[in-house]
Structures are given as C-alpha cells and as structure tokens.
C-alpha positions in Angstrom: -21.9 21.3 28.4 -18.7 21.8 26.4 -19.1 24.4 23.7 -18.9 23.4 20.0 -15.4 25.0 19.8 -14.1 22.8 22.8 -15.5 19.6 20.9 -14.4 20.4 17.5 -10.6 21.0 19.1 -10.8 17.8 21.0 -12.0 16.0 17.7 -9.1 17.8 15.8 -6.4 16.7 18.6 -7.8 12.9 18.4 -7.8 13.1 14.7 -4.1 14.2 14.7 -3.2 11.7 17.2 -4.6 8.9 15.2 -3.0 10.2 12.2 0.5 10.2 13.8 -0.1 6.7 15.1 -1.1 5.5 11.7 2.1 6.8 10.3 4.1 5.4 12.7 2.5 2.2 12.6 3.0 2.1 8.9 6.7 3.1 9.2 7.2 -0.2 11.2 4.7 -2.4 10.0 3.6 -1.5 6.7 4.6 -1.3 3.0 3.6 0.1 -0.2 4.4 -2.9 -2.9 3.8 -3.5 -6.5 4.0 -6.8 -8.2 3.8 -7.6 -11.9 1.9 -10.9 -12.2 1.8 -13.0 -15.4 -1.8 -13.1 -16.4 -2.7 -14.4 -19.9 -6.1 -13.0 -19.6 -4.7 -9.3 -19.9 -3.7 -7.7 -23.2 -0.2 -7.3 -22.2 0.1 -10.6 -20.6 1.0 -9.1 -17.2 -1.1 -7.6 -14.5 0.3 -4.7 -12.4 -0.7 -5.3 -8.6 0.0 -2.6 -6.3 -1.1 -2.8 -2.8 -0.9 -0.9 0.9 -0.4 -3.2 3.4 0.1 -3.2 7.2 0.7 -6.5 9.2 0.3 -7.4 12.6 0.0 -10.7 14.8 -3.8 -11.8 15.1 -3.6 -10.9 19.0 -3.5 -7.2 17.8 -6.0 -7.4 14.9 -7.8 -4.5 16.6 -5.2 -2.0 15.4 -5.7 -3.2 12.1 -9.6 -2.6 12.5 -8.7 0.8 13.5 -6.9 1.8 10.8 -9.2 -0.1 8.3 -12.0 2.1 10.1 -9.9 5.4 9.7 -9.6 4.8 5.8 -13.1 3.3 5.3 -11.6 1.1 2.8 -9.5 -2.4 2.2 -9.9 -5.6 3.9 -8.3 -7.5 6.5 -6.8 -11.1 5.8 -5.8 -13.8 8.3 -2.9 -15.6 7.1 -3.1 -19.2 9.1 0.4 -20.0 10.2 1.6 -23.6 9.6 5.3 -23.0 11.0 6.7 -22.5 14.2 4.8 -19.5 14.9 2.0 -19.6 17.4 0.1 -16.8 16.1 -1.6 -16.1 12.8 -0.4 -13.1 10.9 -3.1 -10.7 9.9 -2.9 -8.2 6.9 -4.7 -4.9 6.3 -4.6 -4.6 2.6 -5.9 -1.9 0.1 -5.7 -2.9 -3.5 -8.2 -0.7 -5.3 -6.7 2.0 -7.6 -9.4 4.4 -6.5 -9.0 3.8 -2.8 -5.3 4.1 -3.2 -5.3 7.3 -5.2 -8.1 9.0 -3.3 -7.5 7.8 0.4 -4.0 6.4 1.0 -1.8 8.4 -1.3 -3.3 11.8 -0.2 -3.1 10.7 3.5 0.8 10.1 3.3 1.4 13.1 1.2 0.0 15.1 3.9 1.3 12.8 6.9 5.0 12.3 5.9 6.6 9.1 6.9 10.0 9.3 8.8 11.8 6.1 7.8 13.1 4.8 4.2 9.7 3.8 3.4 9.1 7.2 2.2 11.2 6.4 -0.8 9.1 3.4 -1.5 6.0 5.5 -1.1 7.2 7.9 -3.7 7.9 5.3 -6.2 4.4 3.7 -5.4 3.0 7.2 -6.2 4.5 7.2 -9.6 3.4 3.8 -10.4 -0.3 4.6 -9.5 0.1 7.6 -11.7 1.2 5.6 -14.9 -1.7 3.2 -14.1 -4.2 6.1 -13.7 -3.2 7.4 -17.2 -3.5 4.0 -19.1 0.2 3.6 -19.6 0.5 0.4 -17.8 -1.4 -1.2 -20.8 1.4 -0.7 -23.2 5.0 -2.5 -23.0 6.9 0.9 -22.6 4.6 1.7 -19.4 5.1 -1.9 -18.1 8.6 -1.4 -18.6 8.8 1.7 -16.7 6.8 0.1 -13.9 9.0 -2.9 -13.8 12.2 -0.6 -13.6 10.5 1.3 -10.9 9.5 -1.7 -8.9 13.2 -3.0 -9.0 14.1 0.1 -6.8 11.5 -0.5 -4.2 11.5 -2.8 -0.9 13.4 -6.0 -1.6 15.0 -4.8 -4.9 14.5 -8.1 -6.5 15.1 -8.2 -10.3 11.6 -8.2 -12.2 10.7 -11.4 -13.8 8.9 -9.2 -16.4 12.1 -7.5 -17.5 13.5 -11.0 -18.2 10.5 -12.6 -19.9 10.2 -13.2 -23.6 7.4 -10.7 -24.4 9.7 -7.8 -22.9 13.0 -8.9 -24.9 11.2 -9.0 -28.1 
C-alpha cells in the first residue's frame, strides 16, 4: 500500500500536469474578452460583459468538460453549425465576476500563459478590477473600460466610444 506521501506527490504531479495542459489549451484555443453591450435596463445604458472562453469542436467536448471540472464553474454551450462545417462548435464560458475573480484570474496569475494572450489577460484583469470597485457604473469608468477593450483581441473600435451617450 503506497504511503500518504507517495499519493500526495502523485496528486501534485497530476495537478501540475492538468494545470500546464489548461494553460497550453487556453493559449491555443482560449480567449479573455470583454464586450460593451447596449442595454437600456442599466443605469449607464450599457452593460460590461466579460468572459473567459475556450472553444473546441463537438468531438472534443470532453476536453472542455475536463476544464470545467477543474475550475468547478462555468457552462458549456453548443453552437449548432449551419455552414459548411460538419461539426458543431462548443464553448466553455465563465462569465460570473465572482468566478472570474476568484477562480480563473488567480489560476492564470499563478500559471502564466506563453503566447500574446497573456497581454489580453492582463487587460482583462484590469477591467475586472474596475468592475469589482463599481467604477464601471459611471461614465468615466465605462470610457476607461472601452479604451482597454480596444487594445484587446481584435482591436475593433468600441461602439460605446462613438455613441451619443459618450460624446455628450
């Protein structure tokens, strides 16, 4: 019968393996994104929508389930394909601020990504920090978030910065 020390060492090795695998998987197939969505039910008229996403073809959904099980949060969505692709696209998404700030962000602070996505992650962390302080509820906070978003991922100009609510 193995000693507790051996079992503990084995568990630590397995944990390190899966953590490295998640980082690599995220570097290749993941994304930290933030959108500003027009929403008339919010005080500012806009809603900040942050999310951590990892995508995979439906045949590999078990890899997303493994990531979901590791973080113990988030949901997996199946996007039905209606184009020339034969396989549906699956997305593991974490959107809740609490889960992002308590599980996802600490994980990626401890386990550094190796690709350019680490820069988007750092901007994502700044935005989550603004949200947690409530500054996103004021015009200046939204403008700050919109300017950070423009530096992330696709670098598309934010509609928010061009809207009449912002330019007044």
